[in-house]
Phi, psi and omega in degrees: 000338173297319181293322172304314174297329172295310172310306181300310179305315171301316175296324185293317179302323181298310185298314179301303184291334184280324177287326176299329181267324182292332179286338177286313181305311183294324182282327175302312186288335178299312188282333174288320170296330171285330175286308180249109184272092180220138180291337178298310184297317181301311183294315179296331178281334174294311185297307175308307179303317182298308179305316178295319183291329179290315179297328175296318179294319174297327182292318182295325179293310185294321181281346180275343188279000000 
C-alpha cells in the first residue's frame, strides 16, 4: 500500500511542477503572438514552445524521483 501512495504522490508532483512552469511558457508565447502578428513568429513560437514544454516535462519527472 505504501508503494501506491508513493506512486500517486510522485505523479501528483510531476503534474503540479509541469503545469506551474508550463503556464508561464504558454502565456509568454500567447502574448508574443498577440503583440507581433507574423506567420514566421507564429511558426517559430510553436516549435520553441513544444521543445520547452518537453524539457519541462522531463525536468518535472527528473526532480520528482
